[in-house]
C-alpha positions as CSV (number, residue, x, y, z in Angstrom):
1,M,0.0,0.0,0.0
2,I,2.8,2.4,0.9
3,S,4.7,1.6,-2.3
4,I,1.7,2.1,-4.6
5,F,1.0,5.4,-3.0
6,I,4.6,6.6,-3.6
7,A,4.6,5.1,-7.1
8,I,1.4,7.0,-8.1
9,F,2.9,10.2,-6.7
10,V,6.2,9.7,-8.6
11,A,4.3,8.8,-11.8
12,V,2.1,12.0,-11.7
13,C,4.9,14.3,-11.0
14,G,7.2,12.7,-13.5
15,V,4.7,12.8,-16.3
16,Y,3.8,16.5,-15.6
17,F,7.4,17.7,-15.2
18,A,9.2,15.5,-17.7
19,S,10.4,18.2,-19.9
20,D,11.5,20.4,-16.9
21,I,13.5,17.5,-15.5
22,L,15.4,17.1,-18.7
23,A,16.0,20.8,-19.0
24,I,17.4,20.9,-15.4
25,M,19.7,18.0,-16.4
26,G,21.2,20.4,-19.1
27,A,19.7,18.7,-22.0
28,R,19.6,20.6,-25.3
29,P,16.3,21.7,-26.9
30,E,16.4,19.0,-29.5
31,V,17.0,16.3,-26.8
32,I,14.2,17.7,-24.7
33,K,11.9,17.5,-27.7
34,E,12.7,13.8,-28.5
35,G,13.1,12.7,-24.9
36,T,10.1,14.2,-23.2
37,S,7.7,11.5,-24.4
38,F,10.1,8.8,-23.5
39,A,10.4,10.2,-20.0
40,Q,6.7,10.5,-19.6
41,V,6.1,6.9,-20.5
42,I,8.9,5.7,-18.1
43,F,7.6,7.8,-15.3
44,A,4.0,6.7,-16.0
45,S,5.2,3.1,-15.5
46,S,6.7,3.9,-12.1
47,P,4.2,1.7,-10.3
48,S,5.4,-1.4,-12.2
49,I,9.0,-0.5,-11.7
50,I,8.5,-0.1,-7.9
51,L,6.3,-3.2,-7.5
52,L,8.8,-5.3,-9.5
53,F,11.5,-4.6,-6.9
54,L,9.2,-4.7,-4.0
55,I,7.7,-8.1,-4.7
56,N,11.1,-9.4,-5.6
57,G,12.2,-8.3,-2.1
58,I,9.3,-10.4,-0.6
59,F,10.5,-13.5,-2.5
60,R,14.1,-13.0,-1.6
61,G,13.3,-12.4,2.0
62,A,11.4,-15.8,2.0
63,G,14.5,-17.4,0.5
64,D,12.9,-17.9,-3.0
65,A,15.5,-16.0,-4.9
66,A,14.8,-18.2,-8.0
67,M,11.3,-16.7,-8.2
68,A,12.7,-13.2,-8.1
69,M,15.2,-14.1,-10.9
70,R,12.5,-15.6,-13.2
71,S,10.3,-12.5,-12.9
72,L,13.3,-10.3,-14.0
73,W,14.2,-12.7,-16.8
74,L,10.6,-12.4,-18.1
75,A,10.6,-8.6,-17.8
76,S,13.9,-8.3,-19.6
77,F,13.2,-10.8,-22.3
78,I,9.9,-9.0,-23.3
79,N,11.7,-5.7,-23.2
80,I,14.5,-7.0,-25.5
81,V,12.0,-8.5,-28.0
82,L,9.8,-5.5,-28.1
83,C,12.5,-2.8,-28.4
84,P,13.4,-3.4,-32.0
85,I,9.8,-4.2,-33.0
86,L,8.4,-0.9,-31.6
87,I,11.4,1.3,-32.3
88,Y,11.7,0.3,-36.0
89,G,8.1,-0.7,-36.7
90,L,8.7,-4.3,-37.6
91,G,5.8,-6.4,-38.9
92,P,2.3,-4.9,-38.3
93,F,3.5,-2.4,-35.6
94,P,4.1,1.3,-36.5
95,E,7.5,2.9,-36.1
96,L,7.6,4.6,-32.8
97,G,11.3,5.5,-32.4
98,L,12.5,6.4,-29.0
99,V,8.9,6.2,-27.5
100,G,8.8,2.6,-28.7
101,A,11.8,1.8,-26.4
102,A,10.0,3.3,-23.5
103,I,6.8,1.4,-24.2
104,A,8.8,-1.8,-24.5
105,T,10.4,-1.2,-21.1
106,A,7.0,-0.4,-19.5
107,V,5.3,-3.5,-21.0
108,G,8.2,-5.7,-20.0
109,R,8.2,-4.6,-16.4
110,T,4.4,-4.8,-16.1
111,S,4.5,-8.3,-17.4
112,G,7.2,-9.2,-14.8
113,V,4.9,-7.7,-12.1
114,L,1.8,-9.7,-13.3
115,Y,3.9,-12.8,-13.2
116,Q,4.9,-12.1,-9.7
117,C,1.3,-11.4,-8.6
118,Y,0.2,-14.7,-10.1
119,H,2.7,-16.6,-7.9
120,L,2.1,-14.3,-5.0
121,F,-1.7,-14.7,-5.0
122,A,-2.8,-17.6,-7.1
123,K,-0.3,-20.3,-6.4
124,N,0.5,-22.2,-3.2
125,R,4.0,-20.9,-2.4
126,I,6.0,-20.1,0.7
127,I,4.3,-16.7,1.0
128,K,0.6,-16.8,1.3
129,I,-1.3,-13.5,0.8
130,Y,-4.9,-13.0,2.0
131,S,-7.3,-10.1,1.5
132,T,-7.4,-9.4,5.3
133,Y,-3.8,-8.4,5.1
134,F,-4.6,-5.4,3.1
135,K,-6.5,-3.8,6.1
136,P,-4.4,-0.8,7.2
137,N,-2.4,-1.6,10.3
138,L,-0.7,1.6,11.6
139,E,1.6,-0.3,13.9
140,I,3.1,-2.3,11.0
141,I,3.2,0.7,8.7
142,K,5.0,2.7,11.4
143,S,7.5,-0.2,11.8
144,L,8.0,-0.5,8.0
145,L,8.6,3.2,7.6
146,S,11.0,3.3,10.6
147,I,13.2,0.5,9.0
148,S,12.8,1.4,5.3
149,T,13.1,5.2,5.4
150,P,16.9,5.2,5.9
151,A,17.2,2.6,3.2
152,M,15.0,4.6,0.8
153,F,17.2,7.5,1.6
154,Q,20.3,5.5,0.6
155,F,18.8,5.1,-2.9
156,F,17.9,8.7,-3.0
157,I,21.4,9.7,-2.1
158,Q,22.9,7.3,-4.8
159,S,20.5,8.4,-7.5
160,G,21.0,12.0,-6.7
161,S,24.7,11.6,-7.0
162,W,24.5,9.9,-10.4
163,I,22.1,12.6,-11.6
164,A,24.6,15.2,-10.4
165,L,27.4,13.6,-12.3
166,T,25.3,13.3,-15.4
167,Y,24.7,17.1,-15.1
168,I,28.4,17.8,-14.7
169,V,29.3,15.7,-17.7
170,S,26.6,17.5,-19.8
171,I,27.7,21.1,-18.9
172,T,31.5,20.4,-19.1
173,G,31.3,18.2,-22.2
174,S,28.9,17.9,-25.0
175,T,26.0,15.8,-26.1
176,D,28.5,13.3,-27.4
177,A,30.1,13.2,-24.0
178,S,26.8,12.5,-22.4
179,A,26.1,9.8,-24.9
180,G,29.4,8.2,-24.3
181,Y,29.0,8.3,-20.6
182,Q,25.5,6.8,-20.7
183,I,26.6,3.9,-22.9
184,A,29.4,3.2,-20.3
185,I,27.1,3.5,-17.4
186,R,24.7,1.0,-19.1
187,N,27.5,-1.5,-19.4
188,V,28.6,-0.9,-15.8
189,V,25.0,-1.5,-14.5
190,F,24.7,-4.7,-16.7
191,F,27.9,-6.3,-15.6
192,I,27.3,-5.3,-11.9
193,L,24.0,-7.3,-11.8
194,P,25.6,-10.6,-10.8
195,A,27.4,-8.8,-7.9
196,W,24.1,-7.1,-7.0
197,G,22.4,-10.5,-6.9
198,L,25.1,-11.9,-4.6
199,S,24.7,-8.8,-2.3
200,N,21.0,-9.3,-2.0
201,A,21.7,-13.0,-1.2
202,A,24.0,-11.9,1.5
203,A,21.3,-9.6,3.0
204,T,18.8,-12.4,3.0
205,L,21.3,-14.8,4.7
206,V,22.1,-12.1,7.3
207,G,18.5,-11.6,8.1
208,Q,17.7,-15.3,8.3
209,N,20.7,-16.2,10.3
210,L,20.2,-13.4,12.8
211,G,16.5,-14.5,13.1
212,A,17.8,-18.0,13.9
213,K,20.2,-16.5,16.5
214,Q,23.3,-17.5,14.5
215,P,25.3,-14.2,14.1
216,E,28.6,-15.9,13.5
217,R,27.1,-17.9,10.5
218,A,25.7,-14.6,9.3
219,E,29.1,-13.1,9.3
220,Q,30.6,-16.1,7.5
221,S,27.9,-15.9,4.8
222,V,28.9,-12.3,4.1
223,L,32.6,-12.9,4.0
224,L,32.1,-15.9,1.6
225,T,29.8,-13.8,-0.7
226,T,32.4,-11.0,-0.6
227,K,35.1,-13.5,-1.8
228,Y,33.0,-14.6,-4.8
229,N,32.2,-10.9,-5.6
230,I,35.8,-10.0,-5.6
231,I,36.6,-12.8,-8.0
232,F,33.9,-11.9,-10.4
233,M,34.5,-8.1,-10.2
234,G,38.2,-8.7,-10.8
235,F,37.4,-10.4,-14.0
236,V,35.2,-7.5,-15.1
237,T,37.9,-5.0,-14.2
238,L,40.2,-6.7,-16.6
239,L,37.4,-6.8,-19.3
240,F,36.7,-3.1,-19.0
241,V,40.3,-1.9,-18.7
242,C,41.6,-4.0,-21.6
243,F,38.6,-4.0,-24.0
244,S,36.7,-0.8,-23.3
245,E,37.0,0.5,-26.9
246,F,35.7,-2.8,-28.3
247,I,32.7,-2.9,-25.8
248,I,31.6,0.8,-26.5
249,G,32.3,0.2,-30.2
250,L,29.4,-2.4,-30.2
251,Y,27.0,0.5,-29.6
252,T,28.4,3.3,-31.7
253,S,30.8,4.1,-34.6
254,D,31.0,7.8,-33.7
255,K,34.6,8.4,-32.9
256,V,33.9,11.2,-30.4
257,I,31.3,9.2,-28.5
258,L,33.5,6.1,-28.7
259,A,36.4,8.1,-27.1
260,Y,34.3,9.5,-24.3
261,G,32.5,6.0,-23.6
262,S,35.7,4.0,-23.6
263,Q,37.5,6.5,-21.3
264,A,34.5,6.4,-18.9
265,L,34.3,2.6,-18.9
266,R,38.0,2.2,-18.4
267,I,38.3,4.6,-15.4
268,I,35.2,3.3,-13.8
269,G,36.4,-0.2,-14.3
270,F,39.5,0.4,-12.1
271,G,37.3,0.5,-9.0
272,Y,35.1,-2.4,-9.9
273,V,36.5,-4.8,-7.2
274,F,35.7,-2.1,-4.5
275,Y,32.1,-1.8,-5.9
276,G,31.6,-5.4,-5.2
277,I,33.0,-5.2,-1.6
278,G,30.9,-2.2,-0.8
279,M,27.8,-3.6,-2.2
280,V,27.9,-6.7,-0.1
281,M,28.8,-4.8,3.0
282,I,26.1,-2.2,2.6
283,Q,23.4,-4.8,1.8
284,S,24.5,-7.0,4.7
285,L,24.1,-4.0,7.1
286,N,20.7,-3.4,5.7
287,G,19.7,-7.0,5.9
288,A,20.5,-6.9,9.6
289,G,18.2,-4.0,10.1
290,D,21.0,-1.4,10.5
291,T,19.8,0.9,7.8
292,K,21.2,4.1,9.4
293,T,24.9,3.3,9.2
294,P,24.9,2.6,5.4
295,T,22.8,5.9,5.0
296,W,25.5,8.0,6.7
297,I,28.2,6.2,4.7
298,N,26.4,7.0,1.5
299,I,25.9,10.6,2.5
300,F,29.6,10.9,3.1
301,C,30.9,9.1,0.0
302,F,28.4,10.3,-2.6
303,W,27.5,13.9,-1.5
304,M,30.7,14.9,0.4
305,I,33.3,13.2,-1.8
306,Q,32.0,12.1,-5.2
307,I,30.0,15.2,-6.2
308,P,32.4,17.9,-4.8
309,L,35.4,16.0,-6.3
310,A,33.7,15.7,-9.7
311,W,32.9,19.4,-9.7
312,F,36.4,20.4,-8.6
313,L,38.1,18.3,-11.2
314,A,35.7,18.9,-14.1
315,V,35.0,22.6,-13.6
316,H,37.7,24.2,-11.5
317,L,40.7,22.2,-12.9
318,G,39.2,22.0,-16.3
319,F,39.3,18.2,-16.7
320,G,35.8,18.2,-18.2
321,P,33.9,14.9,-18.2
322,L,37.1,13.1,-17.1
323,G,36.7,14.7,-13.6
324,S,33.3,13.0,-13.2
325,F,34.7,9.6,-14.4
326,I,37.7,9.8,-11.8
327,A,35.3,10.8,-9.0
328,I,33.2,7.5,-9.3
329,P,35.9,4.9,-8.4
330,T,37.4,7.3,-5.8
331,A,34.1,7.6,-3.9
332,E,33.2,3.9,-4.3
333,T,36.7,2.8,-2.9
334,V,36.2,5.0,0.2
335,L,32.6,3.5,0.6
336,A,33.9,-0.1,0.5
337,I,36.6,0.7,3.1
338,L,34.1,2.4,5.5
339,A,31.4,-0.3,5.0
340,F,33.9,-3.1,5.7
341,Y,35.1,-1.2,8.9
342,F,31.6,-0.9,10.3
343,F,30.7,-4.4,9.3
344,K,33.7,-5.8,11.2
345,K,32.8,-3.8,14.3
346,G,29.8,-6.1,14.6
347,K,27.3,-3.7,16.0
348,W,24.8,-4.9,13.4
349,K,24.6,-8.3,15.2
350,T,22.8,-6.5,18.1
351,V,20.2,-4.6,16.1
352,Q,16.6,-5.3,17.2
353,V,14.0,-5.2,14.4
């Protein structure tokens, strides 16, 4: 109920202020003209986006991570299939261009949510939902908000920081710089998904083991997950550093965009191992119910290091977009060190939820 209310609010505001948001981000008039409809469709699909992650959290918390994975597979598969069809107007479908990509994303995510709801309400699974559960319970709502507000603020901090970096790249570079940066970030997000999955698994294991009064086993689960994350992220680091031009070249043949994109991917890739460590530690603290510590770590690393450093390097020292690229692995490395420090202190083992 809380999530649906928030999603509707985001959708209404996003649809109404879509062009203004793009303008604030430093987009050129032609970009705003083309991108407003895309942004409106994406914002309108906010309920599906939020519910997709929310319900996956339910399944992961119950130990049914495979169900969460299948729903994302379905959403992604439908998105991938529909994108070229709606963008280029294949078969009986009209050519919709950029809006077609947004519609494909919205349809894919909505399909994923419908698949989740079928297994949540219709099938006999671990989690059983009854209509009486939807009766407002102020005590539970208060408890949920108390635990989740710091976690929500974490995502707000991270997203705000990435938006700020996008803005800095746009004002110190060009449309080509922004395009190259966005291609690089899309690859970063794609290759980080396995690490994100492992981090969510660590959070689930921490919560379940603490619930079973097994704090030491919870810690062992986190350290083992961190080990596997380091191995995977180390491989991706080599991939990004050694083959950045080849990877970005799969998306564009424009030499300027290719140069910016490969530079961004290479520099961001240097900190990939630390991203993996930080993700596991932050998610583990969240899984233990200690959502305040990760929030303060995020505030310090993203808003007091990443954004100021990017602005200083890009604007004051004249590095341009390169300054934003350098600020990313720097902040993420500090985050990983701090998160590991607070995890090893062990106060999360005594948090009462």
